[in-house]
C-alpha positions in Angstrom: -0.7 23.9 26.6 -1.0 22.2 30.0 -0.6 24.6 33.2 -0.4 21.5 35.4 3.2 20.3 36.4 3.9 16.7 35.1 4.8 15.9 38.8 1.4 16.7 40.0 -0.5 14.9 37.1 -2.4 11.6 37.9 -4.5 9.3 35.8 -7.4 11.3 36.7 -6.0 14.7 35.9 -7.9 16.1 32.7 -5.5 16.8 29.9 -5.9 18.8 26.7 -7.1 17.2 23.3 -3.7 17.9 22.1 -2.0 15.9 24.7 -4.6 13.2 24.0 -3.5 13.1 20.5 0.0 12.5 21.4 -0.8 10.0 24.2 -2.8 8.0 21.8 -0.1 7.9 19.0 2.2 6.6 21.7 -0.2 4.0 22.8 -0.7 2.7 19.3 3.3 2.3 19.0 3.7 5.0 16.7 7.7 6.0 16.6 7.3 8.6 13.5 4.9 10.9 12.3 5.2 13.0 9.0 3.7 16.2 8.6 3.6 20.1 8.2 2.3 22.5 10.9 -0.2 25.3 10.8 -2.3 27.5 12.7 -5.1 25.1 13.3 -2.6 22.3 14.8 -0.4 24.5 16.7 -1.9 22.9 20.0 -0.8 19.4 18.8 2.6 20.7 17.8 3.3 22.1 20.8 2.7 18.9 22.6 4.9 17.0 20.1 7.6 19.1 21.0 7.4 18.3 24.7 7.0 14.4 24.3 9.8 11.8 23.4 7.8 8.8 22.3 7.9 9.5 18.6 9.6 11.9 16.3 8.3 14.2 13.7 9.3 14.3 10.3 9.0 17.7 8.8 8.3 17.6 5.0 8.7 20.3 2.5 5.0 20.1 1.3 1.9 18.6 2.3 1.8 16.1 -0.6 5.4 15.0 0.0 4.5 14.3 3.7 1.6 12.1 2.5 3.7 10.3 0.1 6.5 10.0 2.6 3.8 8.4 5.2 2.3 6.1 2.5 5.7 4.9 1.4 6.5 4.3 5.1 3.6 2.1 5.6 4.2 0.1 2.5 7.8 -0.4 3.8 7.0 -1.4 7.2 3.3 -2.9 7.0 2.6 -0.4 9.9 0.2 2.6 9.4 1.8 5.8 8.2 0.6 8.7 10.4 0.2 12.1 9.0 -0.5 15.6 10.7 -1.4 18.7 8.9 -3.4 21.9 9.3 -6.6 22.8 8.0 -7.7 24.2 4.7 -4.8 24.3 2.2 -2.9 22.1 4.5 -5.5 19.3 4.2 -6.2 19.9 0.4 -2.6 19.9 -0.7 -2.5 16.3 0.9 -5.7 14.9 -1.1 -3.3 13.5 -4.0 -1.2 11.7 -1.6 -4.3 10.4 0.2 -6.1 9.2 -3.0 -2.7 7.4 -3.9 -2.7 5.5 -0.5 -6.5 4.8 -0.9 -6.1 3.2 -4.3 -3.3 1.0 -3.4 -4.8 -0.1 -0.1 -2.3 1.4 2.1 -3.0 1.9 6.0 -2.8 5.6 7.1 -4.2 7.7 9.8 -4.4 11.3 8.8 -4.7 14.0 11.7 -6.1 17.3 10.2 -6.6 20.6 12.3 -9.9 22.2 11.7 -11.2 25.8 13.0 -13.0 25.9 16.2 -16.5 24.3 16.6 -18.4 27.6 16.9 -16.5 28.8 13.4 -17.3 25.5 11.4 -19.5 27.0 8.6 -18.8 30.5 8.9 -16.0 30.6 6.2 -13.5 31.3 8.7 -10.0 31.7 7.8 -8.6 28.5 6.4 -11.7 26.6 6.8 -12.8 23.9 4.3 -15.1 21.0 4.4 -12.1 18.5 4.8 -14.7 15.7 5.6 -16.6 16.2 2.3 -13.4 16.8 0.2 -11.8 13.6 1.4 -15.0 11.3 1.9 -14.3 9.7 -1.8 -10.7 8.8 -1.2 -10.6 7.7 2.4 -11.7 4.4 3.8 -13.4 6.4 6.5 -13.3 9.7 8.0 -14.2 11.4 11.4 -15.1 15.0 12.8 -14.5 15.1 16.4 -17.0 17.0 18.0 -15.8 16.8 21.7 -12.7 16.1 23.5 -14.5 13.3 25.3 -14.8 11.3 22.0 -11.1 12.0 20.9 -9.4 9.2 22.2 -11.8 6.5 21.2 -12.0 8.1 17.7 -8.1 7.7 17.3 -8.4 4.1 18.5 -11.1 3.3 15.9 -9.1 5.1 13.2 -6.1 2.8 13.7 -8.4 -0.2 13.7 -10.4 0.6 10.6 -7.2 1.6 8.7 -5.4 -1.7 9.5 -8.0 -4.3 9.3 -9.9 -5.6 6.4 -8.8 -4.1 3.3 -6.4 -1.5 4.5 -6.6 2.2 3.8 -6.5 5.7 4.9 -8.6 6.9 7.6 -8.9 10.8 8.4 -9.6 12.4 11.8 -10.5 16.2 11.4 -10.0 18.0 15.0 -11.3 21.3 15.6 -8.9 23.7 17.3 -11.4 24.1 20.3 -11.2 20.4 21.0 -7.6 20.5 20.8 -7.6 22.9 23.7 -10.6 21.4 25.7 -9.7 19.1 28.6 -10.8 15.6 29.9 -9.5 12.6 31.7 -7.5 10.4 29.1 -8.6 6.8 28.9 -7.6 4.9 25.9 -9.8 1.8 24.9 -8.1 -1.5 24.8 -10.5 -2.8 22.4 -12.8 -1.5 19.9 -16.1 -2.6 18.5 -17.8 -0.8 15.7 -21.3 -2.6 14.9 -21.4 -1.6 11.3 -17.9 -2.7 10.4 -17.1 -6.3 10.9 -14.6 -7.3 8.0 -14.4 -10.9 7.1 -11.0 -12.4 7.2 -11.7 -16.0 7.4 -12.5 -17.7 4.1 -15.3 -19.8 3.8 -14.3 -23.4 4.2 -16.5 -24.6 1.4 -15.3 -22.1 -1.1 -11.7 -23.1 -0.2 -12.2 -26.4 -1.1 -14.1 -25.7 -4.2 -11.5 -23.2 -5.3 -8.6 -25.7 -4.6 -10.5 -28.6 -6.3 -10.7 -26.5 -9.6 -6.9 -25.3 -9.4 -5.8 -29.0 -9.1 -8.0 -30.3 -11.8 -7.0 -27.5 -14.3 -4.9 -28.5 -17.5 -3.7 -24.8 -17.6 -3.7 -23.4 -14.2 -2.2 -19.9 -13.5 -1.9 -18.1 -10.2 -1.9 -14.3 -10.1 -0.2 -12.5 -7.1 -2.0 -8.9 -6.5 -1.0 -6.3 -4.2 -2.8 -8.1 -1.5 -0.1 -10.7 -1.2 2.2 -7.8 -0.3 -0.1 -5.8 2.0 -1.6 -9.0 3.6 2.0 -10.1 4.7 1.3 -13.4 2.6 4.5 -13.8 0.7 5.8 -16.8 2.6 2.6 -19.0 2.5 2.1 -17.8 -1.2 5.5 -19.0 -1.9 5.1 -22.4 -0.3 1.8 -22.8 -2.0 3.5 -22.2 -5.5 6.4 -24.4 -4.8 3.9 -27.5 -3.7 1.7 -26.9 -6.4 4.4 -26.4 -9.2 2.1 -24.0 -11.0 3.1 -20.9 -13.1 2.7 -17.3 -11.5 2.1 -13.9 -12.9 1.8 -10.7 -10.7 0.0 -7.3 -11.1 2.3 -4.3 -10.7 1.1 -4.1 -7.0 2.0 -7.5 -6.6 5.6 -7.5 -7.6 8.0 -8.9 -4.9 5.3 -10.8 -3.5 6.6 -13.9 -5.2 10.4 -14.3 -6.1 11.2 -12.5 -9.3 14.1 -14.6 -9.9 12.2 -18.0 -9.5 11.6 -19.9 -12.8 7.8 -20.3 -12.0 7.4 -16.5 -12.4 6.5 -15.5 -15.8 6.6 -11.7 -14.9 4.2 -8.8 -14.5 1.0 -9.0 -16.6 -1.1 -6.3 -18.3 -0.7 -3.5 -20.6 3.0 -3.4 -20.0 3.5 -7.0 -19.0 5.6 -9.7 -20.4 4.4 -11.7 -23.7 4.6 -15.2 -21.6 2.5 -13.7 -18.7 0.0 -12.2 -21.0 -0.5 -15.2 -23.1 -0.9 -17.3 -20.1 -3.3 -15.0 -18.7 -5.4 -15.4 -21.9 -5.0 -19.0 -22.5 -5.4 -20.6 -19.0 -8.2 -22.5 -18.0 -8.3 -21.6 -14.2 -7.0 -18.5 -12.9 -6.7 -18.0 -9.3 -6.4 -14.5 -8.2 -5.1 -13.6 -4.9 -5.6 -10.1 -3.5 -5.9 -8.4 -6.9 -8.8 -6.2 -8.2 -8.1 -7.5 -11.9 -8.0 -3.6 -13.0 -8.2 -2.1 -16.5 -4.3 -2.1 -16.9 -4.2 -5.7 -16.2 -7.4 -6.8 -18.3 -8.6 -4.2 -20.4 -10.9 -5.8 -22.7 -13.2 -7.8 -20.2 -15.8 -8.9 -22.9 -13.0 -10.7 -24.9 -11.4 -11.9 -21.7 -14.7 -13.6 -20.7 -15.5 -15.0 -24.1 -12.7 -17.6 -23.6 -13.9 -20.5 -21.2 -12.2 -20.6 -18.0 -12.8 -20.6 -14.2 -12.0 -17.4 -12.4 -11.4 -17.9 -8.5 -11.1 -14.3 -7.1 -9.7 -14.3 -3.5 -9.9 -10.8 -1.8 -10.6 -9.5 1.9 -12.8 -6.7 0.2 -16.1 -8.3 -1.1 -16.9 -5.2 -3.1 -13.6 -5.9 -5.4 -14.9 -9.5 -6.2 -16.6 -9.5 -9.8 -16.4 -5.6 -9.9 -15.0 -6.2 -13.5 -14.4 -9.7 -14.2 -17.0 -12.3 -13.3 -15.8 -14.8 -10.9 -17.1 -18.2 -10.9 -15.5 -19.2 -7.5 -15.7 -15.9 -5.2 -13.9 -16.2 -2.0 -13.9 -13.3 0.6 -11.1 -13.6 3.1 -7.7 -12.4 3.9 -5.3 -13.8 1.5 -2.8 -14.9 4.1 -5.6 -16.9 6.0 -7.0 -18.5 2.8 -3.4 -19.5 1.7 -2.9 -21.2 5.2 -6.0 -23.0 4.8 -5.2 -24.4 1.6 -1.8 -25.6 2.5 -3.3 -27.3 5.4 -5.8 -29.0 3.1 -3.1 -30.0 0.9 -1.0 -31.5 3.5 -3.6 -33.3 5.1 -4.6 -34.9 1.8 -0.9 -35.7 1.3 -1.0 -33.9 -2.1 1.9 -34.8 -4.7 2.7 -32.6 -7.8 1.4 -34.0 -11.0 4.4 -33.0 -13.4 2.7 -35.1 -16.1 -0.3 -33.2 -16.0 1.3 -29.7 -16.2 4.0 -30.7 -18.8 2.1 -29.7 -21.9 1.0 -26.3 -20.1 4.7 -25.6 -19.2 6.0 -26.6 -22.6 3.6 -23.7 -24.1 5.0 -21.4 -21.5 8.5 -22.1 -22.4 7.7 -21.6 -26.1 6.2 -18.2 -25.4 9.1 -17.3 -22.9 11.7 -18.3 -25.7 10.5 -15.2 -27.8 12.3 -13.0 -25.3 9.5 -10.1 -25.3 11.8 -8.0 -23.1 14.9 -8.4 -24.9 16.8 -5.0 -26.1 19.5 -4.0 -28.1 22.8 -4.4 -26.0 25.1 -2.3 -28.0 24.6 1.2 -29.5 25.3 4.9 -29.1 22.6 5.4 -26.5 22.3 4.2 -23.0 19.2 1.7 -23.2 16.8 2.4 -20.2 16.4 -1.2 -19.7 20.1 -1.5 -19.2 20.2 1.3 -16.8 17.7 -0.5 -14.6 19.5 -3.9 -14.8 23.0 -2.1 -13.9 21.5 0.0 -10.9 20.2 -3.4 -9.5 23.5 -5.2 -10.1 25.3 -2.5 -8.1 22.7 -2.1 -5.3 23.0 -4.6 -2.3 20.2 -7.3 -1.9 18.1 -5.4 0.6 17.9 -2.1 -1.5 14.2 -0.5 -1.5 13.3 0.8 -5.0 10.6 3.7 -5.5 9.5 5.0 -8.4 7.6 8.0 -9.9 5.0 7.3 -12.7 5.6 7.1 -16.4 8.1 5.1 -18.7 10.8 4.7 -16.4 8.1 3.2 -13.9 7.5 0.3 -16.5 11.2 -0.2 -17.1 11.6 -0.7 -13.3 8.7 -3.0 -13.1 9.8 -5.1 -16.2 13.5 -5.3 -15.5 14.0 -5.4 -11.7 14.1 -8.7 -10.3 12.2 -8.6 -7.3 12.7 -11.2 -4.5 11.6 -9.3 -1.5 8.1 -7.9 -0.6 7.8 -4.3 0.4 10.9 -3.4 -1.3 9.5 -2.1 -4.6 7.2 1.1 -3.7 5.2 2.6 -6.6 1.8 4.3 -7.2 -0.3 1.8 -9.1 -4.1 2.8 -8.9 -3.8 6.5 -9.3 -0.4 6.6 -11.3 0.7 9.7 -9.2 3.7 11.6 -10.6 5.6 13.1 -7.7 5.4 9.9 -5.6 8.8 8.6 -6.2 11.2 11.2 -4.3 8.8 11.5 -1.1 8.5 7.7 -1.1 12.3 7.4 -1.0 12.1 10.0 2.1 9.5 7.4 3.7 11.5 4.4 2.9 14.7 5.8 4.2 13.0 6.7 7.5 11.3 3.3 7.8 14.9 1.4 7.0 17.6 3.5 8.5 20.8 2.3 7.0 19.5 0.3 4.1 19.9 1.7 0.7 17.1 3.2 -1.2 16.9 3.9 -5.0 14.4 6.2 -6.7 13.8 5.8 -10.3 12.1 9.1 -11.6 11.7 11.0 -14.8 12.6 14.4 -15.9 8.8 15.4 -15.3 8.0 13.7 -12.3 11.1 14.6 -10.3 9.8 18.2 -10.4 6.5 17.5 -8.9 7.7 17.1 -5.2 11.4 18.1 -5.6 11.1 20.2 -2.5 11.4 17.0 -0.6 15.3 17.2 -1.3 15.4 19.6 1.6 13.8 16.9 3.6 16.7 14.6 2.6 19.2 17.1 3.6 17.4 17.8 6.9 17.3 14.3 8.1 20.7 13.1 6.6 18.9 10.8 4.1 20.8 9.5 1.0 18.4 8.1 -1.4 20.0 7.3 -4.8 18.0 9.1 -7.4 18.1 7.9 -11.0 16.4 10.6 -13.5 15.7 9.2 -16.8 15.3 12.0 -19.6 12.0 11.0 -21.4 13.2 12.7 -24.5 
């Protein structure tokens, strides 16, 4: 802790690394951090106690804290911040960090570490946090001197929120937290080895648009990038202008209005019949911000055996053609690409060709008429489908829904009509049981006063049930709907 009275401090007064952490978070505009204290981060927690720029949300467990920070980021679009101690504090959060990594959620995780002189000696609560988390973070840092701390935090926020978003971890030895230097927070950051491409190539955009407009059976796929890239508004305008059918991945739900007649539903293993038939039968598929993962397209050779043009738009070049070969690859931020496409359509005075699309829509309506998601309306048991629909009917329009993982998750994905982005928070890539309740905590913190509903199962709810005490502590009142999976 600082021994210099605040009144005597100047801009050139050296301060501790712990104080630098707090000032850097304030400089980033952070208003809430989630965490759980421990010995290796006590200096940081001492400084958190003394400041008033942001509040700390104490979770019941480090995994719960990670999921809450993750959900906060999903709900707000701002990076979730997580502070944990070394050793078991960090390892307890790996599940939550991996969940955020799979679903492209921006987070900054600050972990304590034993003093620099103790690293490698098997000191109390020492573990190789950098090595353990390397496969499930976008990047991580071990801070070796207090002088590099401020710049490292600035870099972490920059990396977490640009390109394909993701978690970035900063491991700070306790000795760095207590060492002193003058605090200077960089206004800008430049990392020579990290230059994400956000602007789509003009030639590829024209080529993609030409393929789509010439198609007899076009299909537009909304992936999670529509939501995380804040692209729902231009995406909606693009769909209305072209008049083409839309399907979504699990992570893309809410990116396009679920009540719009052009929306065919979620595609994939648990998707609607019409969405999956359209996916198989389309002649041009334009994927916006979707990885085309195995739950969406399981049998790639069979899918690729049918002649079609795949336009794959993603800010992460490594995701393009990873599973399904793209005939027209397009690296760029989906919002930027959509705005460029809309500008081209407007310049050319584009008009919908309803006649060209009529046969395709006729086939789609025939698939839709099969009512693949219909269920018995009367019977001795309460149908889970009916439960989801009745909960939504009773819930205000701005309700945020969180889920755990299992059958209840798929019922929610199938039967909720989601018109708003960032109002359906679920674990996609990892399928993490235990996500739902702490995610409801994060959503309630992100949207104070707005209703939150957590759909969970009798197994999932037990994974992070200690977060009920977090709800009590902060006077949060998510509605928890538990499905008995028996």
